[in-house]
mmCIF file of the C-alpha atoms, coordinates in Angstrom:
data_MODEL
# 
_entry.id   MODEL 
# 
loop_
_atom_site.group_PDB 
_atom_site.id 
_atom_site.type_symbol 
_atom_site.label_atom_id 
_atom_site.label_alt_id 
_atom_site.label_comp_id 
_atom_site.label_asym_id 
_atom_site.label_entity_id 
_atom_site.label_seq_id 
_atom_site.pdbx_PDB_ins_code 
_atom_site.Cartn_x 
_atom_site.Cartn_y 
_atom_site.Cartn_z 
_atom_site.occupancy 
_atom_site.B_iso_or_equiv 
_atom_site.pdbx_formal_charge 
_atom_site.auth_seq_id 
_atom_site.auth_comp_id 
_atom_site.auth_asym_id 
_atom_site.auth_atom_id 
_atom_site.pdbx_PDB_model_num 
ATOM 1   C CA . MET A 1 1   ? -100.974 -21.002 97.228  1.00 0.00 ? 1   MET A CA 1 
ATOM 2   C CA . LEU A 1 2   ? -102.558 -19.105 100.139 1.00 0.00 ? 2   LEU A CA 1 
ATOM 3   C CA . ASP A 1 3   ? -99.340  -17.158 100.692 1.00 0.00 ? 3   ASP A CA 1 
ATOM 4   C CA . SER A 1 4   ? -99.296  -16.067 97.052  1.00 0.00 ? 4   SER A CA 1 
ATOM 5   C CA . LEU A 1 5   ? -102.961 -15.111 97.230  1.00 0.00 ? 5   LEU A CA 1 
ATOM 6   C CA . MET A 1 6   ? -102.408 -13.121 100.416 1.00 0.00 ? 6   MET A CA 1 
ATOM 7   C CA . LYS A 1 7   ? -99.370  -11.278 99.034  1.00 0.00 ? 7   LYS A CA 1 
ATOM 8   C CA . GLU A 1 8   ? -101.166 -10.414 95.813  1.00 0.00 ? 8   GLU A CA 1 
ATOM 9   C CA . LEU A 1 9   ? -104.220 -9.044  97.644  1.00 0.00 ? 9   LEU A CA 1 
ATOM 10  C CA . GLU A 1 10  ? -102.206 -7.108  100.236 1.00 0.00 ? 10  GLU A CA 1 
ATOM 11  C CA . ARG A 1 11  ? -100.630 -5.081  97.422  1.00 0.00 ? 11  ARG A CA 1 
ATOM 12  C CA . VAL A 1 12  ? -104.007 -3.887  96.152  1.00 0.00 ? 12  VAL A CA 1 
ATOM 13  C CA . ASP A 1 13  ? -104.927 -0.370  97.240  1.00 0.00 ? 13  ASP A CA 1 
ATOM 14  C CA . GLY A 1 14  ? -108.387 -0.252  98.727  1.00 0.00 ? 14  GLY A CA 1 
ATOM 15  C CA . VAL A 1 15  ? -108.554 -3.863  99.912  1.00 0.00 ? 15  VAL A CA 1 
ATOM 16  C CA . VAL A 1 16  ? -108.840 -3.596  103.700 1.00 0.00 ? 16  VAL A CA 1 
ATOM 17  C CA . PHE A 1 17  ? -109.076 -7.297  104.543 1.00 0.00 ? 17  PHE A CA 1 
ATOM 18  C CA . ALA A 1 18  ? -109.592 -10.593 102.770 1.00 0.00 ? 18  ALA A CA 1 
ATOM 19  C CA . TYR A 1 19  ? -110.898 -14.062 103.555 1.00 0.00 ? 19  TYR A CA 1 
ATOM 20  C CA . VAL A 1 20  ? -110.719 -17.352 101.722 1.00 0.00 ? 20  VAL A CA 1 
ATOM 21  C CA . HIS A 1 21  ? -113.787 -19.556 102.171 1.00 0.00 ? 21  HIS A CA 1 
ATOM 22  C CA . GLY A 1 22  ? -115.769 -22.379 100.654 1.00 0.00 ? 22  GLY A CA 1 
ATOM 23  C CA . GLY A 1 23  ? -114.538 -25.559 99.036  1.00 0.00 ? 23  GLY A CA 1 
ATOM 24  C CA . PHE A 1 24  ? -110.878 -24.589 98.968  1.00 0.00 ? 24  PHE A CA 1 
ATOM 25  C CA . ILE A 1 25  ? -110.680 -24.716 102.768 1.00 0.00 ? 25  ILE A CA 1 
ATOM 26  C CA . GLU A 1 26  ? -113.557 -27.117 103.463 1.00 0.00 ? 26  GLU A CA 1 
ATOM 27  C CA . MET A 1 27  ? -112.824 -29.932 100.987 1.00 0.00 ? 27  MET A CA 1 
ATOM 28  C CA . GLU A 1 28  ? -109.832 -31.817 99.666  1.00 0.00 ? 28  GLU A CA 1 
ATOM 29  C CA . VAL A 1 29  ? -110.906 -31.293 96.050  1.00 0.00 ? 29  VAL A CA 1 
ATOM 30  C CA . PHE A 1 30  ? -111.849 -27.829 94.789  1.00 0.00 ? 30  PHE A CA 1 
ATOM 31  C CA . ARG A 1 31  ? -112.559 -26.257 91.419  1.00 0.00 ? 31  ARG A CA 1 
ATOM 32  C CA . ASP A 1 32  ? -111.883 -22.639 92.337  1.00 0.00 ? 32  ASP A CA 1 
ATOM 33  C CA . ILE A 1 33  ? -110.749 -20.482 95.226  1.00 0.00 ? 33  ILE A CA 1 
ATOM 34  C CA . ASP A 1 34  ? -113.503 -18.479 96.889  1.00 0.00 ? 34  ASP A CA 1 
ATOM 35  C CA . VAL A 1 35  ? -112.222 -15.095 98.048  1.00 0.00 ? 35  VAL A CA 1 
ATOM 36  C CA . ALA A 1 36  ? -114.093 -12.319 99.832  1.00 0.00 ? 36  ALA A CA 1 
ATOM 37  C CA . VAL A 1 37  ? -112.687 -8.828  100.331 1.00 0.00 ? 37  VAL A CA 1 
ATOM 38  C CA . TRP A 1 38  ? -113.726 -5.676  102.163 1.00 0.00 ? 38  TRP A CA 1 
ATOM 39  C CA . ILE A 1 39  ? -112.880 -2.540  100.205 1.00 0.00 ? 39  ILE A CA 1 
ATOM 40  C CA . SER A 1 40  ? -112.446 1.021   101.398 1.00 0.00 ? 40  SER A CA 1 
ATOM 41  C CA . ASP A 1 41  ? -114.757 2.459   98.708  1.00 0.00 ? 41  ASP A CA 1 
ATOM 42  C CA . PRO A 1 42  ? -117.807 0.246   98.058  1.00 0.00 ? 42  PRO A CA 1 
ATOM 43  C CA . ARG A 1 43  ? -118.762 2.347   95.029  1.00 0.00 ? 43  ARG A CA 1 
ATOM 44  C CA . ASP A 1 44  ? -115.993 0.437   93.244  1.00 0.00 ? 44  ASP A CA 1 
ATOM 45  C CA . ALA A 1 45  ? -117.377 -2.990  94.202  1.00 0.00 ? 45  ALA A CA 1 
ATOM 46  C CA . PHE A 1 46  ? -118.122 -4.257  90.697  1.00 0.00 ? 46  PHE A CA 1 
ATOM 47  C CA . SER A 1 47  ? -114.840 -3.107  89.165  1.00 0.00 ? 47  SER A CA 1 
ATOM 48  C CA . HIS A 1 48  ? -112.918 -4.593  92.099  1.00 0.00 ? 48  HIS A CA 1 
ATOM 49  C CA . GLU A 1 49  ? -114.634 -7.961  91.594  1.00 0.00 ? 49  GLU A CA 1 
ATOM 50  C CA . VAL A 1 50  ? -113.883 -8.054  87.881  1.00 0.00 ? 50  VAL A CA 1 
ATOM 51  C CA . GLU A 1 51  ? -110.347 -6.652  87.975  1.00 0.00 ? 51  GLU A CA 1 
ATOM 52  C CA . LEU A 1 52  ? -109.180 -8.551  91.056  1.00 0.00 ? 52  LEU A CA 1 
ATOM 53  C CA . SER A 1 53  ? -110.570 -11.850 89.806  1.00 0.00 ? 53  SER A CA 1 
ATOM 54  C CA . ALA A 1 54  ? -108.718 -11.478 86.508  1.00 0.00 ? 54  ALA A CA 1 
ATOM 55  C CA . ARG A 1 55  ? -105.504 -10.357 88.216  1.00 0.00 ? 55  ARG A CA 1 
ATOM 56  C CA . LEU A 1 56  ? -105.550 -13.229 90.720  1.00 0.00 ? 56  LEU A CA 1 
ATOM 57  C CA . GLU A 1 57  ? -106.417 -15.857 88.105  1.00 0.00 ? 57  GLU A CA 1 
ATOM 58  C CA . ALA A 1 58  ? -103.519 -14.707 85.920  1.00 0.00 ? 58  ALA A CA 1 
ATOM 59  C CA . SER A 1 59  ? -101.110 -14.676 88.844  1.00 0.00 ? 59  SER A CA 1 
ATOM 60  C CA . LEU A 1 60  ? -102.168 -17.935 90.515  1.00 0.00 ? 60  LEU A CA 1 
ATOM 61  C CA . LYS A 1 61  ? -103.126 -19.872 87.366  1.00 0.00 ? 61  LYS A CA 1 
ATOM 62  C CA . THR A 1 62  ? -106.361 -21.091 88.957  1.00 0.00 ? 62  THR A CA 1 
ATOM 63  C CA . ALA A 1 63  ? -110.020 -20.058 88.911  1.00 0.00 ? 63  ALA A CA 1 
ATOM 64  C CA . ILE A 1 64  ? -110.964 -17.389 91.446  1.00 0.00 ? 64  ILE A CA 1 
ATOM 65  C CA . ASP A 1 65  ? -114.497 -16.597 92.629  1.00 0.00 ? 65  ASP A CA 1 
ATOM 66  C CA . LEU A 1 66  ? -114.142 -13.170 94.247  1.00 0.00 ? 66  LEU A CA 1 
ATOM 67  C CA . HIS A 1 67  ? -116.856 -11.197 96.029  1.00 0.00 ? 67  HIS A CA 1 
ATOM 68  C CA . VAL A 1 68  ? -116.867 -7.820  97.726  1.00 0.00 ? 68  VAL A CA 1 
ATOM 69  C CA . LEU A 1 69  ? -118.310 -8.145  101.229 1.00 0.00 ? 69  LEU A CA 1 
ATOM 70  C CA . ASN A 1 70  ? -119.373 -4.509  101.565 1.00 0.00 ? 70  ASN A CA 1 
ATOM 71  C CA . ARG A 1 71  ? -122.623 -5.097  99.696  1.00 0.00 ? 71  ARG A CA 1 
ATOM 72  C CA . ALA A 1 72  ? -123.008 -8.834  100.223 1.00 0.00 ? 72  ALA A CA 1 
ATOM 73  C CA . PRO A 1 73  ? -126.220 -10.306 101.658 1.00 0.00 ? 73  PRO A CA 1 
ATOM 74  C CA . LEU A 1 74  ? -126.138 -10.910 105.404 1.00 0.00 ? 74  LEU A CA 1 
ATOM 75  C CA . PRO A 1 75  ? -126.146 -14.766 105.238 1.00 0.00 ? 75  PRO A CA 1 
ATOM 76  C CA . PHE A 1 76  ? -123.185 -14.767 102.840 1.00 0.00 ? 76  PHE A CA 1 
ATOM 77  C CA . LYS A 1 77  ? -121.286 -12.209 104.909 1.00 0.00 ? 77  LYS A CA 1 
ATOM 78  C CA . HIS A 1 78  ? -121.958 -14.254 108.070 1.00 0.00 ? 78  HIS A CA 1 
ATOM 79  C CA . HIS A 1 79  ? -120.716 -17.449 106.413 1.00 0.00 ? 79  HIS A CA 1 
ATOM 80  C CA . VAL A 1 80  ? -117.486 -15.839 105.227 1.00 0.00 ? 80  VAL A CA 1 
ATOM 81  C CA . LEU A 1 81  ? -116.718 -14.042 108.488 1.00 0.00 ? 81  LEU A CA 1 
ATOM 82  C CA . THR A 1 82  ? -117.474 -17.017 110.745 1.00 0.00 ? 82  THR A CA 1 
ATOM 83  C CA . ARG A 1 83  ? -116.333 -19.986 108.654 1.00 0.00 ? 83  ARG A CA 1 
ATOM 84  C CA . GLY A 1 84  ? -113.746 -18.472 106.337 1.00 0.00 ? 84  GLY A CA 1 
ATOM 85  C CA . ARG A 1 85  ? -110.030 -18.119 106.947 1.00 0.00 ? 85  ARG A CA 1 
ATOM 86  C CA . LEU A 1 86  ? -108.631 -14.610 107.309 1.00 0.00 ? 86  LEU A CA 1 
ATOM 87  C CA . LEU A 1 87  ? -105.811 -13.946 104.854 1.00 0.00 ? 87  LEU A CA 1 
ATOM 88  C CA . PHE A 1 88  ? -104.857 -10.497 106.137 1.00 0.00 ? 88  PHE A CA 1 
ATOM 89  C CA . SER A 1 89  ? -106.270 -7.338  107.675 1.00 0.00 ? 89  SER A CA 1 
ATOM 90  C CA . LYS A 1 90  ? -105.021 -3.776  107.343 1.00 0.00 ? 90  LYS A CA 1 
ATOM 91  C CA . ASP A 1 91  ? -107.592 -2.529  109.898 1.00 0.00 ? 91  ASP A CA 1 
ATOM 92  C CA . GLU A 1 92  ? -108.390 -4.931  112.736 1.00 0.00 ? 92  GLU A CA 1 
ATOM 93  C CA . THR A 1 93  ? -110.696 -2.457  114.488 1.00 0.00 ? 93  THR A CA 1 
ATOM 94  C CA . LEU A 1 94  ? -112.902 -2.241  111.410 1.00 0.00 ? 94  LEU A CA 1 
ATOM 95  C CA . ARG A 1 95  ? -112.786 -5.988  110.757 1.00 0.00 ? 95  ARG A CA 1 
ATOM 96  C CA . VAL A 1 96  ? -113.583 -7.066  114.324 1.00 0.00 ? 96  VAL A CA 1 
ATOM 97  C CA . GLY A 1 97  ? -116.388 -4.507  114.524 1.00 0.00 ? 97  GLY A CA 1 
ATOM 98  C CA . LEU A 1 98  ? -117.850 -5.834  111.283 1.00 0.00 ? 98  LEU A CA 1 
ATOM 99  C CA . VAL A 1 99  ? -117.646 -9.439  112.501 1.00 0.00 ? 99  VAL A CA 1 
ATOM 100 C CA . ASP A 1 100 ? -119.406 -8.506  115.762 1.00 0.00 ? 100 ASP A CA 1 
ATOM 101 C CA . GLU A 1 101 ? -122.103 -6.519  113.965 1.00 0.00 ? 101 GLU A CA 1 
ATOM 102 C CA . THR A 1 102 ? -122.681 -9.267  111.384 1.00 0.00 ? 102 THR A CA 1 
ATOM 103 C CA . VAL A 1 103 ? -122.957 -12.030 113.997 1.00 0.00 ? 103 VAL A CA 1 
ATOM 104 C CA . ARG A 1 104 ? -125.384 -9.922  116.040 1.00 0.00 ? 104 ARG A CA 1 
ATOM 105 C CA . GLN A 1 105 ? -127.538 -9.033  113.017 1.00 0.00 ? 105 GLN A CA 1 
ATOM 106 C CA . TYR A 1 106 ? -127.589 -12.631 111.813 1.00 0.00 ? 106 TYR A CA 1 
ATOM 107 C CA . ALA A 1 107 ? -128.683 -13.869 115.252 1.00 0.00 ? 107 ALA A CA 1 
ATOM 108 C CA . ASP A 1 108 ? -131.435 -11.232 115.340 1.00 0.00 ? 108 ASP A CA 1 
ATOM 109 C CA . VAL A 1 109 ? -132.730 -12.247 111.904 1.00 0.00 ? 109 VAL A CA 1 
ATOM 110 C CA . ARG A 1 110 ? -132.685 -15.937 112.821 1.00 0.00 ? 110 ARG A CA 1 
ATOM 111 C CA . MET A 1 111 ? -134.585 -15.204 116.026 1.00 0.00 ? 111 MET A CA 1 
ATOM 112 C CA . LEU A 1 112 ? -137.180 -13.098 114.209 1.00 0.00 ? 112 LEU A CA 1 
ATOM 113 C CA . LYS A 1 113 ? -137.675 -15.777 111.563 1.00 0.00 ? 113 LYS A CA 1 
ATOM 114 C CA . GLY A 1 114 ? -137.809 -18.546 114.147 1.00 0.00 ? 114 GLY A CA 1 
ATOM 115 C CA . LEU A 1 115 ? -134.921 -20.381 112.515 1.00 0.00 ? 115 LEU A CA 1 
ATOM 116 C CA . ARG A 1 116 ? -132.615 -22.670 114.394 1.00 0.00 ? 116 ARG A CA 1 
# 
């Protein structure tokens, strides 16, 4: 199923990289597939979420919970980028830079809040 998901997403213009995360990769039983994508034009975030979810659900015949990472809250972005599984990347320089920046920002916020 991951291969089909990856192939479907790679064909979409504007999707730069994609991760699968959550129950699908962390548990044996899942109710949907959690997908997170980075898009080249974040102004299209909402339409990408709606259209891609519908397209993937029709193609894969399973529920998809898709989110655009560009405007995601820092804790969610950190979770996806550090615990998720990369499906593909069309721009590794951008992706690795984003991972580094997100991890650094998350550590700074945790330190400022005194969280462990």
